[in-house]
Each structure stands twice: as C-alpha cells, then as structure tokens.
C-alpha positions as CSV (number, residue, x, y, z in Angstrom):
1,X,-29.7,8.6,14.3
2,X,-32.5,6.1,15.0
3,X,-35.5,8.1,16.7
4,X,-38.5,8.1,14.8
5,X,-38.4,11.8,14.7
6,X,-34.9,11.9,13.2
7,X,-35.8,13.7,10.2
8,X,-37.1,16.5,12.4
9,X,-33.9,16.4,14.5
10,X,-31.8,16.6,11.7
11,X,-33.5,19.6,10.2
12,X,-33.3,21.5,13.1
13,X,-29.6,20.8,13.7
14,X,-29.0,21.8,9.8
15,X,-30.9,24.8,10.6
16,X,-28.7,25.7,13.7
17,X,-25.6,25.4,12.0
18,X,-26.6,27.5,8.8
19,X,-27.4,30.5,11.6
20,X,-24.0,29.9,12.7
21,X,-22.6,30.9,9.0
22,X,-25.2,33.4,8.2
23,X,-24.2,35.2,11.3
24,X,-20.6,34.7,10.8
25,X,-19.9,34.0,14.3
26,X,-17.3,31.1,13.5
27,X,-15.0,29.7,11.0
28,X,-12.9,27.0,11.1
29,X,-9.3,26.9,11.9
30,X,-6.3,25.2,12.9
31,X,-5.7,25.1,16.7
32,X,-3.1,27.4,17.7
33,X,-0.9,25.7,20.4
34,X,-1.5,25.8,23.9
35,X,-5.3,26.7,23.6
36,X,-7.8,24.0,24.8
37,X,-10.9,23.8,22.9
38,X,-14.3,24.0,24.4
39,X,-16.5,20.8,23.8
40,X,-19.9,21.1,22.6
41,X,-22.9,18.6,22.2
42,X,-26.3,18.7,20.5
43,X,-29.0,19.5,23.4
44,X,-32.7,18.5,21.9
45,X,-36.1,19.5,23.3
46,X,-39.5,18.5,22.3
47,X,-42.0,21.2,22.5
48,X,-45.9,20.0,22.6
49,X,-49.3,21.5,23.2
50,X,-50.7,20.3,26.7
51,X,-53.7,22.5,26.1
52,X,-56.2,23.1,23.7
53,X,-55.1,27.0,23.5
54,X,-54.2,29.1,20.8
55,X,-50.9,30.3,21.5
56,X,-48.4,32.4,19.2
57,X,-44.9,32.9,19.8
58,X,-42.2,35.0,18.5
59,X,-38.4,34.5,18.7
60,X,-35.1,35.8,17.7
61,X,-33.4,33.0,15.6
62,X,-30.2,32.5,17.3
63,X,-30.6,35.7,19.4
64,X,-27.0,35.0,21.1
65,X,-25.3,35.2,17.7
66,X,-25.7,38.8,17.4
67,X,-23.8,39.7,20.4
68,X,-20.3,40.8,20.0
69,X,-17.2,39.1,21.7
70,X,-13.7,40.7,22.5
71,X,-12.0,37.7,22.3
72,X,-11.7,34.5,20.1
73,X,-13.0,31.2,21.3
74,X,-12.0,27.8,20.0
75,X,-14.3,24.8,20.3
76,X,-15.0,21.5,18.8
77,X,-17.2,21.0,15.6
78,X,-20.4,19.4,16.5
79,X,-20.9,15.8,16.1
80,X,-22.3,15.0,12.5
81,X,-21.1,18.4,11.3
82,X,-17.6,18.3,10.8
83,X,-16.0,19.3,7.5
84,X,-13.8,16.8,5.9
85,X,-11.6,17.2,2.8
86,X,-10.7,14.5,0.0
87,X,-7.8,13.1,2.6
88,X,-7.1,12.4,6.2
89,X,-4.0,13.5,8.1
90,X,-1.8,10.9,9.6
91,X,-1.8,11.5,13.7
92,X,1.8,10.5,13.7
93,X,3.1,12.8,10.8
94,X,1.1,15.8,9.9
95,X,2.6,16.3,6.7
96,X,1.5,13.0,5.2
97,X,-2.0,12.5,4.3
98,X,-4.2,9.4,2.8
99,X,-7.2,8.3,1.1
100,X,-8.1,4.6,1.0
101,X,-11.3,3.7,-0.6
102,X,-11.3,-0.2,-0.9
103,X,-8.4,-1.5,-2.6
104,X,-7.6,1.9,-4.1
105,X,-5.3,4.3,-2.2
106,X,-3.6,7.9,-2.2
107,X,-1.1,9.3,0.0
108,X,-0.4,13.2,-0.3
109,X,2.9,14.4,1.5
110,X,3.3,17.8,2.0
111,X,6.5,20.2,2.5
112,X,5.5,23.8,2.9
113,X,4.3,24.4,-0.8
114,X,5.6,21.1,-2.7
115,X,3.5,18.1,-2.5
116,X,3.9,14.5,-3.7
117,X,0.9,12.4,-4.5
118,X,1.5,8.6,-4.2
119,X,-1.4,6.4,-5.8
120,X,-2.3,3.0,-7.4
121,X,-5.7,4.0,-9.1
122,X,-5.7,6.7,-11.4
123,X,-9.3,7.8,-11.0
124,X,-8.5,8.4,-7.2
125,X,-5.2,10.5,-7.9
126,X,-7.2,12.5,-10.2
127,X,-10.2,13.1,-7.8
128,X,-7.9,14.4,-5.2
129,X,-5.9,16.5,-7.7
130,X,-9.1,18.2,-8.6
131,X,-10.2,18.6,-5.2
132,X,-6.7,20.6,-4.3
133,X,-7.3,22.7,-7.8
134,X,-10.4,23.8,-5.8
135,X,-8.6,24.8,-2.7
136,X,-5.6,26.3,-4.1
137,X,-3.7,27.6,-7.3
138,X,-1.8,24.3,-8.6
139,X,0.6,23.6,-10.9
140,X,0.9,20.0,-12.3
141,X,4.4,19.1,-12.7
142,X,4.0,15.3,-13.7
143,X,5.6,12.2,-12.6
144,X,7.9,13.1,-9.8
145,X,11.9,13.2,-10.9
146,X,13.1,16.1,-8.3
147,X,11.8,17.1,-4.9
148,X,13.8,19.4,-2.5
149,X,17.0,18.7,-4.3
150,X,16.7,15.1,-4.3
151,X,16.5,13.0,-7.4
152,X,13.8,10.3,-7.5
153,X,15.0,7.7,-10.0
154,X,12.5,4.5,-10.2
155,X,13.5,1.3,-11.8
156,X,10.3,-0.3,-12.8
157,X,11.7,-3.3,-14.5
158,X,13.7,-4.2,-11.0
159,X,10.7,-2.6,-8.6
160,X,13.4,-0.3,-6.9
161,X,13.6,3.6,-6.2
162,X,16.5,5.3,-5.9
163,X,16.8,9.0,-4.1
164,X,20.1,10.8,-5.4
165,X,22.0,14.3,-4.2
166,X,24.5,14.0,-6.9
167,X,23.4,17.5,-8.3
168,X,23.1,18.8,-4.6
169,X,26.5,17.7,-3.9
170,X,27.9,19.1,-7.2
171,X,26.3,22.7,-6.0
172,X,27.6,22.7,-2.5
173,X,31.4,21.6,-3.5
174,X,31.2,24.6,-5.9
175,X,30.0,26.9,-3.2
176,X,32.9,26.1,-0.9
177,X,35.4,25.7,-3.2
178,X,35.8,21.7,-2.9
179,X,34.9,21.2,-6.5
180,X,38.7,20.6,-7.7
181,X,40.1,19.1,-4.4
182,X,41.5,15.2,-4.3
183,X,38.8,12.4,-3.5
184,X,38.5,10.9,0.1
185,X,37.9,7.6,0.7
186,X,36.2,7.8,4.3
187,X,34.0,10.8,5.9
188,X,36.0,10.6,9.1
189,X,39.9,9.4,9.6
190,X,40.1,6.5,12.1
191,X,42.5,7.7,15.0
192,X,41.4,11.5,14.9
193,X,40.5,13.1,17.9
194,X,38.7,16.4,17.8
195,X,38.0,18.8,21.0
196,X,37.1,22.3,22.0
197,X,40.6,22.9,22.8
198,X,41.8,22.9,19.2
199,X,40.6,26.3,19.0
200,X,42.9,29.1,16.9
201,X,46.1,29.1,18.8
202,X,47.5,32.6,17.4
203,X,46.6,35.8,15.3
204,X,47.2,33.9,12.1
205,X,44.6,31.0,12.7
206,X,41.9,33.9,14.2
207,X,42.3,35.7,10.7
208,X,42.0,32.5,8.9
209,X,39.1,31.1,10.6
210,X,37.3,34.4,10.7
211,X,37.4,34.2,6.8
212,X,36.0,30.4,7.0
213,X,31.8,29.6,6.3
214,X,32.4,26.9,9.0
215,X,28.6,26.8,10.0
216,X,27.4,27.1,6.8
217,X,29.4,24.4,5.3
218,X,28.4,22.2,8.3
219,X,24.7,22.8,7.3
220,X,25.2,22.4,3.9
221,X,26.6,18.8,4.6
222,X,23.6,18.1,7.3
223,X,20.8,18.4,4.7
224,X,22.7,15.8,2.6
225,X,22.9,13.8,5.8
226,X,19.6,14.0,6.9
227,X,18.0,13.0,3.4
228,X,19.9,10.5,1.9
229,X,23.3,10.5,3.3
230,X,23.5,8.1,6.4
231,X,27.2,7.3,5.9
232,X,28.2,11.0,6.6
233,X,26.0,10.8,9.9
234,X,28.7,10.4,12.4
235,X,31.1,12.8,11.0
236,X,28.6,15.7,10.5
237,X,27.8,15.2,14.0
238,X,31.2,15.2,15.4
239,X,32.0,18.5,13.1
240,X,29.1,20.1,14.5
241,X,30.0,20.3,18.1
242,X,32.4,23.0,17.1
243,X,30.5,25.5,15.3
244,X,30.8,28.2,18.3
245,X,34.6,28.3,18.1
246,X,36.0,25.9,15.2
247,X,39.9,25.8,14.9
248,X,42.0,24.9,11.9
249,X,41.8,21.3,12.7
250,X,37.6,21.2,12.9
251,X,37.6,22.8,9.3
252,X,40.1,20.2,8.0
253,X,37.8,17.5,9.3
254,X,34.9,19.4,7.3
255,X,36.8,19.4,4.3
256,X,37.6,15.9,4.6
257,X,33.7,15.1,4.2
258,X,33.5,17.2,1.2
259,X,36.3,15.3,-0.2
260,X,34.3,12.2,0.7
261,X,31.4,13.7,-1.0
262,X,33.2,14.1,-4.0
263,X,34.5,10.5,-4.4
264,X,30.8,9.5,-3.5
265,X,28.7,11.8,-5.0
266,X,26.7,9.3,-7.3
267,X,26.0,6.8,-4.0
268,X,22.2,6.7,-3.7
269,X,19.7,5.0,-1.3
270,X,18.3,2.3,-2.8
271,X,14.9,0.6,-1.9
272,X,13.5,-2.3,-3.1
273,X,9.8,-3.6,-3.5
274,X,10.2,-6.7,-1.5
275,X,10.6,-7.0,2.1
276,X,8.7,-4.1,3.9
277,X,9.6,-5.8,7.5
278,X,11.1,-2.9,9.5
279,X,14.4,-4.0,11.2
280,X,16.5,-1.7,13.6
281,X,20.1,-1.6,14.8
282,X,21.6,0.3,17.7
283,X,25.2,0.9,19.2
284,X,27.1,3.1,21.3
285,X,30.8,3.6,21.8
286,X,32.2,4.7,25.4
287,X,32.9,8.1,26.9
288,X,34.5,8.9,23.2
289,X,34.1,12.7,23.6
290,X,37.1,14.3,24.8
291,X,35.6,17.5,26.5
292,X,32.6,15.9,28.3
293,X,33.8,12.0,28.5
294,X,30.2,11.4,27.0
295,X,29.2,8.7,24.8
296,X,27.8,8.4,21.3
297,X,24.6,6.7,20.4
298,X,23.8,5.6,16.8
299,X,21.1,3.8,15.3
300,X,19.5,2.9,12.0
301,X,16.3,1.5,11.2
302,X,15.8,-0.4,7.4
303,X,12.8,-0.8,5.2
304,X,12.7,-2.6,1.7
305,X,16.5,-3.1,1.8
306,X,16.9,1.0,2.5
307,X,17.9,2.9,5.7
308,X,14.3,5.2,6.6
309,X,16.0,6.3,10.0
310,X,19.4,7.1,11.3
311,X,20.9,8.9,14.0
312,X,24.4,9.5,15.7
313,X,23.9,11.9,18.5
314,X,26.1,12.6,22.0
315,X,24.1,11.0,24.8
316,X,23.0,13.5,27.2
317,X,24.6,11.6,30.3
318,X,27.9,10.2,31.0
319,X,27.8,6.3,31.1
320,X,30.1,4.6,33.6
321,X,30.1,1.4,31.7
322,X,29.6,0.1,28.1
323,X,26.5,-1.5,29.4
324,X,25.1,1.6,30.5
325,X,26.0,3.4,27.4
326,X,24.4,1.0,25.1
327,X,21.2,0.7,27.4
328,X,21.1,4.5,26.8
329,X,21.5,4.2,23.1
330,X,18.7,1.0,23.2
331,X,16.3,3.2,24.9
332,X,16.7,6.3,22.2
333,X,16.3,3.5,19.1
334,X,13.3,1.9,21.0
335,X,11.6,5.3,21.0
336,X,12.3,5.9,17.7
337,X,10.6,2.5,16.8
338,X,7.7,3.2,18.2
339,X,7.0,5.7,16.5
340,X,8.0,3.8,13.6
341,X,5.5,1.2,14.3
342,X,2.5,3.4,14.9
343,X,3.3,5.4,11.6
344,X,3.5,2.2,9.4
345,X,0.0,1.0,11.1
346,X,-1.6,4.2,10.5
347,X,-0.8,3.9,6.7
348,X,-2.8,0.9,6.5
349,X,-0.4,-0.4,3.7
350,X,2.3,-2.3,5.4
351,X,1.4,-5.7,6.1
352,X,3.8,-6.1,9.0
353,X,2.9,-3.1,10.8
354,X,1.2,-4.6,14.0
355,X,4.3,-7.1,14.4
356,X,6.7,-5.8,17.2
357,X,10.3,-4.3,15.3
358,X,13.4,-6.1,16.3
359,X,16.0,-4.3,17.1
360,X,19.7,-5.4,16.8
361,X,22.1,-4.7,19.8
362,X,25.9,-6.2,20.4
363,X,26.0,-5.8,24.0
364,X,24.8,-8.8,25.8
365,X,24.3,-7.0,29.3
366,X,21.9,-4.2,27.7
367,X,19.8,-6.7,25.9
368,X,19.6,-8.5,29.3
369,X,18.6,-5.3,31.2
370,X,16.2,-4.3,28.5
371,X,14.3,-7.5,29.6
372,X,14.5,-7.2,33.3
373,X,16.8,-5.7,36.0
374,X,20.4,-6.9,36.3
375,X,23.3,-6.3,38.6
376,X,21.7,-3.7,40.5
377,X,24.8,-2.6,41.8
378,X,26.3,-1.7,38.3
379,X,23.0,-0.6,36.9
380,X,21.1,1.0,40.2
381,X,22.1,4.7,39.2
382,X,21.1,4.5,35.6
383,X,18.3,7.8,35.0
384,X,14.5,6.7,35.6
385,X,14.0,7.8,32.2
386,X,16.0,5.2,30.2
387,X,14.0,2.2,32.0
388,X,11.5,3.3,29.4
389,X,13.0,0.8,27.5
390,X,11.4,-2.4,29.7
391,X,8.2,-0.8,29.3
392,X,8.2,-0.4,25.6
393,X,10.0,-4.3,25.6
394,X,7.2,-5.6,27.7
395,X,4.2,-4.2,26.1
396,X,5.7,-5.7,22.7
397,X,6.3,-2.6,20.5
398,X,10.0,-4.1,20.3
399,X,12.1,-7.2,21.2
400,X,15.9,-6.5,21.9
401,X,18.0,-9.1,20.2
402,X,21.8,-9.7,20.5
403,X,24.0,-9.4,17.2
404,X,27.4,-9.7,16.7
405,X,29.6,-6.8,16.4
406,X,30.8,-6.9,12.8
407,X,27.1,-7.3,11.7
408,X,25.5,-4.2,13.6
409,X,24.5,-1.9,10.7
410,X,24.8,1.1,13.4
411,X,28.7,0.6,14.0
412,X,29.2,3.4,11.8
413,X,27.0,5.6,13.3
414,X,29.5,5.7,16.6
415,X,32.9,5.5,15.2
416,X,35.2,5.6,12.4
417,X,35.6,2.0,10.8
418,X,38.2,0.7,8.3
419,X,37.4,1.0,4.7
420,X,35.9,-2.5,4.2
421,X,34.0,-2.7,7.2
422,X,32.6,0.7,6.2
423,X,31.8,-0.2,2.9
424,X,30.2,-3.2,3.9
425,X,27.9,-1.6,6.3
426,X,26.6,1.1,3.7
427,X,25.7,-2.0,1.5
428,X,23.3,-3.3,3.7
429,X,21.9,-0.2,4.6
430,X,21.3,0.3,0.7
431,X,23.7,2.8,0.0
432,X,25.2,2.0,-2.9
433,X,26.6,3.6,-6.6
434,X,24.2,3.8,-8.9
435,X,25.9,5.6,-11.6
436,X,24.3,3.5,-14.2
437,X,21.0,5.1,-13.5
438,X,21.4,8.8,-14.1
C-alpha cells in the first residue's frame, strides 16, 4: 500500500478484522466440495469536513455483524489478512507441504495422522516441529524407519534410500496360510488365461470358494503392489477383475502371487542420489481380455533409478489395432507425466523439472500419431479424448520416443514375461534384492 495515508488505511483494516473476530461472525475453514466462495475486496472512503461546523456522530461499530444468519456463507479471506501457517500446501498433491527460505527447506508429507518431515537444515526443521506441537498433541518418533508398514532404509555412504515391505509380506503370508508354501518364480505364469467363465462348476467348488477370502487376499496384495512392488502390478490387476464371483482357477492365480512374494520378500525399491530426471515408459498388449476383448495399458516412470509411478489397467475401449491400443496407453501415460512434471516444478528442488518428460513407446505408429494425424482411415474412429495426447506433446510437456520392445520397462505391466526378461526389467526400475541392508 503506497498511499500517503496508508498507515490510517491499515489501522482501519485491522479494526475491521478485529471486529469480525470479536463478534465471532467468522472462522477459517477448509472450503467444502461443491461450494463456491463469495469474493471480497476492501472499500475505502475518505471522510472530511466541508464546512466549519461542529458535527457529532454516533455509530454502532460493525452493526451488520450483530444480525443472525440461518445459513453458512463461505467467503475468500480479505487481501492482506490471509492467515498462514509454517508450510505451504502443494497445489497438485494436497498431502505434501513445503517451507523454503533461501537454501533452507523442509517438506511435510501427511497421511491422516502420520507425518514425515524431510529437511536440509536442522533449524528450519525444529521451527516446523515447534509449530506443529502448538497446533496438535504431537509425539516425536525420531528418524523415520517405518511409515505405513513400509521400512525406510538409508545408506548414506552410497546415497541411496530403499523401501521394503518384507515384514508386511510376512504378515499377509501368515494371514492367508501361505507362509509354508513353495516359492514361486514369477507372479503370473506365462500362457495362463483367466476369464469370468471360470466360475465354480459344481456344488463342491461353490462350497470351497465360499470359504476362500478372495477379495481380502487381493486387497492385501494390492497394498504391497501400490507401495513398493511394481513387479506384481500386472498379476494383481488380472486377479482383481474376478472379485464378484471367483473360481478355483482365479484363487490358484492369487496363491501364485503369494508364492512369488515369499521368494522375493527382500526385494526393495532403491533410489539413488544421482539422476533426478523423470523418464516414462508406456506399452499395451492387444485384446488380451478374454471376456471383453479389451487391451491392457501399462506404464512406469522412474526418477533416481527407481520407479515412482506404475500402472497396469484394462482399457475402457476396444482397440481394433495394436497402434490404437498403444496410442490409448500413451495418452494415459502422458496425463500421468503432466501431473508428475507440475508436481516436480512445485517442489522447487528438481533441477530438470521444467524440461519435457520423455516417454518411450515401442510402437512406431503410436509414436507418429502422437505428433500429427497419420493414416486417417485406420485412426479416424479413435475416441476424441485420446487425442489429448497430441496437445500434451505439442505444448512441450512430453515427447513420445521410439524404443525397442526388449528395452521397454513397461512390458511387464501388460503381459507375463519369461524369467530373464522379467528380472532384467525389475533391475532397471530399481527393484532388487537388498537383503544385506536388513
């Protein structure tokens, strides 16, 4: 505020705000979903005498605040009086907060009542901890070692961080009576086809499956898959399609995943302190779903040598060519890349955040169509929403680049692979046996 009487304006504004609080007519709250807040602005008025007369005036201070309302009204905070905490919320991930002062930074990651604090300066960390202690009844658990069932293992000498769910895997193996089973080599057997037709065929199978905790087992596997085990992503995606009426063949496939986890319980996601450039990979099979003839999209993004985003999901449309299936998969991967890029920019600590993200695809037709329309006869029927891919490419957020199928890290997210190929892809996405760290 640069007006010559700015100190008087500020005093008047402060008085107005204090009246609001004194009359208890507002409180700061999170805006409910679906509610549009009313905007506000400061209105200033100069009051001066035009005639040399004695005039007395009485006023009920902020009289409108003494009325009663039958409803709640949501309003934006007045400019200059926004109440701030110690940290700023990330606009792209509401559970991530940051505080940066010069070269000193601290990140706060929140999941319900579990909090992780990441810092490069003890003073800033202490300040945030003290602020949190004033807001809530806090308990300082020291350096992070376990969070949400995930063990955090740090090797400062080699500048790596490893995430392990070995103890969680032991727990679910015991819960579903698989702790004494044989060890499996792969999470999903090559050549196995599952369908909704493989329902219980007789009364014996019906009774058997009624005692099988199928949905609970799939849910337990899904938690491991979402957190640290991209290697079981494809297999869990397949068995999760049959939760409404599973049969013995479906349950056998679930148990096979447990057997694989028993053998690989010590596999961890490892991130290095080197390259922080995000790289994406996308792939698709073709009409592999026996029931719907839909294809499966796969994608994985790596940073620092380890996977940070991965997915294996049945497409919502039926593709009539491998190019279309790969194009649809590339579009879904590009949308993930847009989020990842913006999230990295907002963190303000990733040097390469403003650069476009490279997504590798092993289909030449999909790569060409991501840049401009090709072969109108073959692609004119593709749903318009998937052409968002071209816009994302044209504005420079991502680039789609050809890669050999054997080098595509997204391959194990769309199909069952031979052992050698499967293990090679896991190594390249940072998933490896790190028993020596336990």
